[in-house]
C-alpha positions as CSV (number, residue, x, y, z in Angstrom):
1,M,144.4,86.2,109.4
2,A,141.0,87.7,108.5
3,P,139.3,87.2,105.1
4,E,139.4,89.6,102.0
5,I,136.9,91.9,103.0
6,A,135.3,95.2,101.4
7,A,132.9,97.4,102.1
8,S,129.6,96.5,99.6
9,G,128.2,99.8,100.1
10,S,125.1,99.3,102.8
11,H,126.3,97.3,105.6
12,N,127.0,94.1,104.3
13,I,130.6,92.7,103.7
14,S,131.8,91.8,101.1
15,I,134.0,88.4,100.9
16,S,134.6,87.4,97.2
17,G,138.0,87.5,97.4
18,L,137.4,84.5,99.9
19,L,134.9,83.0,97.8
20,R,137.1,82.8,95.2
21,D,140.8,81.1,96.9
22,L,137.3,78.1,98.2
23,S,136.3,78.0,95.2
24,G,139.5,78.1,93.3
25,Y,139.0,80.7,90.9
26,A,141.7,82.7,89.2
27,D,141.4,85.2,86.5
28,A,144.1,88.0,85.9
29,T,143.2,90.3,88.4
30,H,143.4,87.3,91.3
31,S,145.5,84.6,92.1
32,S,144.1,81.6,93.7
33,K,145.9,80.9,97.3
34,A,144.2,78.1,99.5
35,A,142.2,79.8,102.0
36,T,143.0,79.4,105.9
37,A,141.3,78.7,108.9
38,D,141.2,81.9,110.4
39,E,139.7,83.5,107.0
40,I,136.6,81.0,106.9
41,A,136.1,81.3,110.9
42,A,136.2,85.3,110.2
43,A,134.1,85.3,107.0
44,I,131.7,83.0,109.6
45,S,131.6,85.7,112.3
46,L,129.9,88.2,109.7
47,V,126.9,85.7,109.9
48,F,125.8,86.2,113.5
49,D,126.0,90.4,113.1
50,N,124.6,89.9,109.6
51,R,126.9,91.6,107.8
52,L,126.5,89.0,104.5
53,S,124.4,89.5,101.8
54,E,122.2,86.0,101.3
55,T,124.3,85.6,98.2
56,Q,127.5,85.4,99.7
57,C,126.3,83.9,102.9
58,A,125.2,80.9,100.7
59,A,128.1,80.9,98.3
60,L,130.2,80.4,101.7
61,L,128.5,77.7,102.4
62,T,128.0,76.3,99.7
63,C,132.0,76.5,98.8
64,L,132.6,74.8,102.2
65,H,130.2,72.2,101.7
66,F,131.6,71.0,98.1
67,T,135.3,71.4,99.1
68,G,134.8,69.8,102.1
69,R,136.5,72.6,104.3
70,D,133.2,72.5,106.3
71,R,135.0,68.4,107.6
72,D,138.8,70.2,108.1
73,P,139.2,70.0,112.1
74,L,140.9,73.4,112.5
75,V,138.0,74.9,110.3
76,L,135.6,73.3,112.5
77,A,137.4,74.4,115.9
78,R,138.0,78.4,114.4
79,C,134.1,78.4,113.4
80,G,132.7,76.9,116.9
81,Q,135.1,79.6,117.9
82,Q,133.8,82.4,116.1
83,M,130.3,81.0,117.2
84,R,130.9,80.9,121.1
85,D,132.0,84.0,120.9
86,A,129.2,85.4,119.2
87,A,126.8,83.8,121.6
88,T,124.9,85.1,124.4
89,Q,128.0,85.0,127.3
90,V,127.7,83.3,130.9
91,N,128.7,84.8,134.4
92,R,132.1,81.7,134.1
93,E,133.1,82.1,137.5
94,A,129.4,81.7,138.8
95,L,129.6,78.5,137.3
96,K,133.0,77.8,138.7
97,K,131.1,78.4,142.0
98,V,128.1,76.2,141.1
99,V,131.0,73.7,140.5
100,R,133.1,73.8,143.9
101,T,129.8,74.4,146.0
102,R,127.4,71.4,144.0
103,G,129.5,69.4,141.7
104,R,129.7,66.1,143.2
105,K,133.6,64.6,143.1
106,E,134.0,61.0,142.4
107,G,136.7,58.9,140.6
108,S,138.6,61.1,138.4
109,Y,135.4,63.1,138.3
110,R,135.8,66.4,139.6
111,G,132.3,67.5,139.4
112,G,132.4,69.7,136.0
113,F,129.4,70.4,133.4
114,C,129.0,68.0,131.4
115,D,127.0,67.5,127.5
116,L,125.5,64.2,125.9
117,V,124.7,65.6,121.8
118,G,124.2,65.0,118.7
119,T,125.7,66.6,115.2
120,G,121.7,64.8,114.1
121,G,121.2,63.9,110.7
122,D,121.1,60.8,110.7
123,G,117.8,60.1,109.1
124,W,116.6,57.3,111.8
125,S,113.8,60.2,114.2
126,T,114.7,57.4,116.8
127,F,113.6,58.4,120.3
128,N,115.2,61.4,122.0
129,V,118.0,59.2,123.7
130,S,120.6,61.5,124.3
131,T,118.1,64.2,126.1
132,T,116.9,61.1,128.6
133,A,120.4,60.2,129.0
134,S,121.3,63.8,130.2
135,I,118.1,63.5,132.6
136,V,119.6,59.9,134.2
137,A,123.0,61.5,134.2
138,S,122.4,64.3,136.0
139,S,121.1,61.8,138.7
140,L,125.4,62.1,139.6
141,L,126.7,64.9,137.0
142,L,126.5,68.6,136.4
143,L,125.0,68.7,132.9
144,S,124.4,71.5,130.4
145,K,122.5,70.0,127.4
146,H,122.7,71.9,124.6
147,G,119.8,71.7,122.1
148,N,117.0,73.0,119.7
149,R,114.0,71.7,118.3
150,A,113.7,69.1,115.8
151,S,115.5,69.7,112.2
152,S,115.8,66.5,110.4
153,S,113.7,63.9,112.9
154,T,110.3,64.5,114.1
155,S,111.1,65.7,117.4
156,G,114.1,67.2,118.8
157,S,115.4,67.9,122.1
158,A,113.4,71.0,122.7
159,D,110.0,69.2,121.9
160,L,110.7,66.4,123.6
161,L,110.6,68.9,127.2
162,Q,108.5,70.9,126.0
163,A,106.0,67.4,125.5
164,I,106.4,67.3,128.9
165,A,102.9,66.7,130.7
166,P,101.4,67.6,133.1
167,R,104.2,70.3,133.7
168,A,106.7,71.4,131.2
169,P,110.0,73.3,131.7
170,V,110.4,76.9,130.7
171,I,113.5,75.9,127.9
172,E,113.4,80.0,127.2
173,A,113.4,81.3,131.0
174,V,116.8,79.2,131.0
175,T,119.0,82.7,130.0
176,A,122.9,83.4,130.4
177,R,121.4,85.1,133.3
178,A,119.6,82.9,134.7
179,L,122.0,80.4,134.5
180,P,123.8,80.5,137.6
181,S,120.4,81.0,139.8
182,V,119.0,77.3,138.0
183,Y,122.3,75.5,139.2
184,E,121.6,76.7,142.6
185,N,118.2,73.8,142.8
186,S,119.3,71.7,139.8
187,N,121.8,69.4,138.7
188,Y,120.1,69.6,135.0
189,A,119.5,72.8,132.9
190,F,118.5,72.5,129.1
191,L,121.0,75.5,127.1
192,F,118.2,75.8,124.5
193,A,120.5,77.2,121.1
194,P,118.0,80.2,120.0
195,T,118.1,81.7,123.5
196,F,122.2,81.5,123.3
197,H,122.9,82.0,120.1
198,P,120.4,84.8,118.6
199,G,122.9,85.0,115.6
200,M,121.8,82.1,113.8
201,R,118.6,83.2,113.0
202,H,120.0,85.4,110.3
203,V,121.5,82.1,107.9
204,A,118.2,79.8,109.7
205,P,116.7,80.9,105.8
206,I,119.3,80.2,103.4
207,R,120.0,77.2,105.7
208,K,116.6,75.3,105.1
209,Q,116.6,76.6,101.4
210,L,119.8,74.9,100.5
211,P,119.7,71.1,99.4
212,F,122.7,69.8,101.9
213,R,124.0,69.9,105.6
214,T,125.7,72.1,105.8
215,I,128.8,73.2,108.2
216,F,127.0,74.4,111.2
217,N,124.8,71.0,111.3
218,L,128.8,70.3,112.7
219,L,129.4,73.8,115.0
220,G,126.2,73.1,117.1
221,P,128.2,70.1,119.8
222,L,131.3,72.4,119.7
223,A,129.0,75.3,120.6
224,N,127.4,74.6,124.3
225,P,127.7,78.2,125.9
226,V,129.5,77.1,128.6
227,E,132.4,75.5,126.7
228,G,135.3,76.7,128.8
229,N,133.5,74.5,131.6
230,I,132.3,71.4,130.4
231,E,134.7,68.6,132.3
232,A,133.5,66.1,129.4
233,R,131.4,65.6,126.9
234,I,130.3,62.9,124.8
235,V,129.0,63.5,120.7
236,G,127.3,61.6,118.4
237,V,128.4,61.8,114.5
238,A,126.1,60.6,111.6
239,K,128.6,59.5,109.6
240,K,131.6,57.5,110.4
241,D,134.1,59.6,108.4
242,I,133.1,62.7,110.1
243,G,133.9,60.5,113.8
244,P,138.2,61.1,114.0
245,I,137.6,64.8,112.4
246,F,135.1,65.8,115.0
247,A,137.3,64.5,117.5
248,E,140.4,66.3,116.4
249,A,138.3,69.3,116.9
250,L,137.1,68.7,120.3
251,R,140.6,68.3,121.1
252,L,141.7,71.1,119.6
253,N,139.1,73.3,121.1
254,G,141.0,72.4,124.5
255,A,138.6,69.5,125.1
256,R,140.4,67.2,127.6
257,K,137.7,64.1,128.4
258,G,135.3,63.5,125.9
259,M,134.4,60.6,123.5
260,V,133.3,60.8,119.6
261,V,130.8,57.8,118.9
262,C,128.7,56.5,115.7
263,G,126.6,53.7,116.0
264,A,127.2,50.8,112.7
265,E,123.7,52.3,111.0
266,Q,125.3,55.9,110.8
267,L,123.1,56.6,114.3
268,D,124.5,59.5,116.4
269,E,124.2,57.9,119.2
270,I,125.6,54.4,121.6
271,S,123.9,52.3,118.8
272,C,121.5,49.3,120.4
273,A,121.5,47.3,117.5
274,G,125.1,46.3,117.0
275,K,128.5,48.3,117.1
276,T,129.6,51.5,117.7
277,D,132.9,53.0,116.8
278,C,134.9,55.2,119.3
279,W,137.0,58.1,119.3
280,R,138.1,58.7,122.9
281,L,139.8,62.0,123.8
282,V,142.4,60.7,126.7
283,E,144.6,63.3,129.1
284,R,147.7,61.8,130.0
285,P,150.9,63.4,131.5
286,N,153.4,65.4,129.6
287,P,156.8,64.3,129.9
288,A,158.3,67.4,129.1
289,F,156.7,69.5,131.8
290,R,158.9,71.1,134.2
291,G,156.8,72.1,136.9
292,P,155.2,70.4,140.1
293,R,153.7,67.9,139.0
294,D,151.1,67.3,142.0
295,E,149.2,70.5,141.4
296,E,144.9,70.5,141.9
297,D,144.5,73.4,140.0
298,E,142.5,72.6,137.1
299,D,143.4,75.4,134.9
300,F,147.0,75.3,135.8
301,T,149.8,74.4,133.7
302,T,153.3,76.4,134.7
303,S,154.8,80.3,135.5
304,D,156.5,80.1,132.4
305,E,153.5,81.0,129.5
306,E,156.3,79.0,126.8
307,G,156.6,75.9,128.7
308,E,154.7,73.1,127.7
309,P,151.3,71.9,129.6
310,R,151.5,70.3,132.5
311,T,148.9,67.6,129.8
312,L,148.6,66.2,126.7
313,V,145.5,64.8,124.8
314,G,145.5,62.1,122.9
315,I,142.5,60.6,120.6
316,E,142.1,56.4,121.0
317,Y,139.2,54.3,119.3
318,F,138.2,51.6,120.0
319,S,134.1,49.7,119.1
320,L,131.7,49.1,121.3
321,Q,128.4,46.2,121.5
322,P,125.3,46.2,123.7
323,S,127.6,43.0,125.3
324,D,130.3,45.2,126.8
325,F,127.2,47.0,128.4
326,G,125.6,43.7,130.1
327,L,122.6,44.5,127.9
328,T,120.6,42.8,124.8
329,A,121.0,44.5,121.3
330,H,117.7,45.8,120.0
331,S,116.7,46.4,116.6
332,L,116.9,50.4,115.8
333,S,113.2,49.7,114.7
334,E,112.4,48.7,118.3
335,V,113.1,51.8,119.8
336,L,110.5,54.8,118.0
337,P,111.2,55.4,115.0
338,G,109.4,58.2,113.4
339,K,107.0,59.6,116.7
340,M,105.6,62.7,117.5
341,P,107.4,64.3,120.6
342,K,104.0,64.2,123.0
343,D,104.4,59.9,122.1
344,N,108.6,60.6,123.3
345,A,107.6,62.8,126.1
346,A,104.8,60.0,127.1
347,K,107.7,57.3,127.2
348,L,110.4,59.2,128.9
349,M,108.3,60.1,132.4
350,E,107.4,56.0,131.9
351,L,111.4,55.7,131.9
352,L,111.8,58.0,134.8
353,R,108.9,56.5,136.7
354,N,110.5,53.1,136.5
355,E,107.4,51.8,134.8
356,L,109.3,49.9,131.9
357,T,110.4,46.6,132.2
358,P,113.6,45.2,132.5
359,G,114.9,44.7,129.1
360,D,112.5,47.5,127.5
361,P,114.4,48.4,124.1
362,V,114.5,52.4,125.0
363,L,115.0,51.6,128.6
364,D,118.5,49.9,127.3
365,F,119.1,52.2,125.1
366,V,118.9,55.1,127.3
367,L,121.3,53.1,129.9
368,L,124.0,52.3,126.9
369,N,124.0,56.3,127.0
370,T,123.9,57.3,130.3
371,A,126.4,54.7,131.2
372,A,128.6,56.3,129.0
373,M,128.3,59.2,130.0
374,F,129.3,58.0,133.3
375,V,132.3,56.3,132.5
376,I,133.5,59.6,130.3
377,A,133.2,61.6,133.1
378,G,134.9,59.4,135.2
379,V,132.6,58.4,137.9
380,C,133.1,54.8,137.3
381,E,137.0,54.3,138.0
382,S,136.4,54.9,141.8
383,D,136.3,51.8,143.9
384,T,134.2,52.8,146.0
385,S,130.0,53.8,145.7
386,D,128.0,55.4,147.9
387,M,125.4,56.8,146.1
388,G,122.3,56.7,148.2
389,H,119.2,54.5,149.0
390,G,119.3,51.7,147.3
391,D,123.2,51.9,146.7
392,D,124.7,48.6,148.3
393,G,128.1,49.8,147.3
394,T,128.8,47.4,145.2
395,V,131.2,48.2,142.4
396,I,131.7,46.2,138.8
397,Q,135.0,46.5,138.2
398,E,135.3,44.6,134.7
399,T,136.5,46.3,132.4
400,G,136.2,46.3,128.0
401,P,136.7,48.3,125.5
402,G,139.3,50.8,125.8
403,G,140.1,49.6,129.4
404,L,136.9,51.0,131.0
405,R,134.1,50.0,133.3
406,W,131.3,49.9,130.9
407,K,129.0,47.1,133.2
408,E,129.4,49.8,135.6
409,G,128.3,52.7,133.9
410,V,124.6,50.6,133.4
411,R,124.2,49.0,137.4
412,R,124.5,53.7,138.3
413,G,122.4,54.3,135.9
414,K,119.9,51.9,136.9
415,W,120.0,53.0,140.2
416,A,118.9,56.9,139.3
417,I,116.2,55.4,137.4
418,E,115.3,52.5,140.3
419,N,115.8,54.5,143.1
420,G,114.1,58.1,141.9
421,Q,116.8,60.4,141.0
422,A,117.1,61.4,137.8
423,L,113.3,61.7,138.2
424,A,113.7,64.0,140.8
425,S,116.7,65.7,138.7
426,L,113.8,66.1,136.1
427,E,111.6,67.8,138.3
428,K,113.6,70.1,140.0
429,Y,114.6,71.5,136.8
430,I,111.3,72.3,135.5
431,E,110.8,73.9,139.4
432,A,114.2,76.2,138.3
433,S,112.7,76.9,134.9
434,H,109.4,78.2,136.1
435,A,111.5,79.9,139.0
436,A,113.9,81.4,136.1
437,T,111.0,83.3,134.2
438,S,111.5,86.4,137.2
439,H,114.9,86.6,136.0
């Protein structure tokens, strides 16, 4: 159902009725009712077309924040869908062709796109671990890293990439049109949020004036432009109570394979310092399904559109420690808090050139998060290994929390760095981004 709207005498649309419902206001002419997720999402969609006045937009964000509706899984899922619908659309058939021709199937990984992203806002300004881990993971996986410049930290993912020397990628050149050609020669692509979400410019000045984080801080990880083509993801959140909410929002959005993480320090990464809370999306066979069980087409469900789906997705909770990965714990003060993009970029290149010593805090921090991406994607489920030169094929089959092979993920991450595959992946992306300037 659309929100109660009215023409305002300009191109703007009035959402006064919805604002009354959200605030619980009632008078002789208007009785308050609970606003639905669809009504909220319809109002959010007006933002991307600049159809809300600044006053009503600020009022909407404020009402959502103080009523807690911006932490409702269904609201997040519906608003995430609206944000993706308003984005510059990618060629999904061309991306499916990329998966068929370039995806490297292994274990339960089907060769699809993956994302490793955080909501930000944890206040730690640590080293850009998710961006670095995504680059390392692209040695074996197709990565679609969705990100932006820093808003609450000193170095955002876009800032880091643009600070790489001597030759940085042209992040703005990787557009929806250019994306398939980028993947023809690279396993990695950085999807710069302003390029794919131009409508967000209308709300940016309003967000800067509000003294609290808004629903848009949570929508970023739900608005990856290639969402319909993503096979697996890891999402970091900065508050533990958001973890199960975000996992449910992902499930409602149709995600089948993923994990939401929150370090005990309220860190939106897997923590190198101690405990990390995890909520994993797990796909299971649906006993009520009546179609064939051995269908290989991942889009297949049943010939009966009203029938039961082939699989169901549940959410499992467990916690992780660095020791589960076979790594030593390091305090967050050891992982470059507060450094500027050029400093983090220099450390990134040291890591990719295999110049960091074993046990280096930043190296271990990156290995933790890279390993988790490998594990959640499913490559670590394989009982054989043939990654390439330097891989002796010995799979670490030991399992840890969740029954998963975290130490095998670390083995693969170390191989990618030590054998130059992670560096090669970055270099191919940089080259592809420069080639994309002609599109």
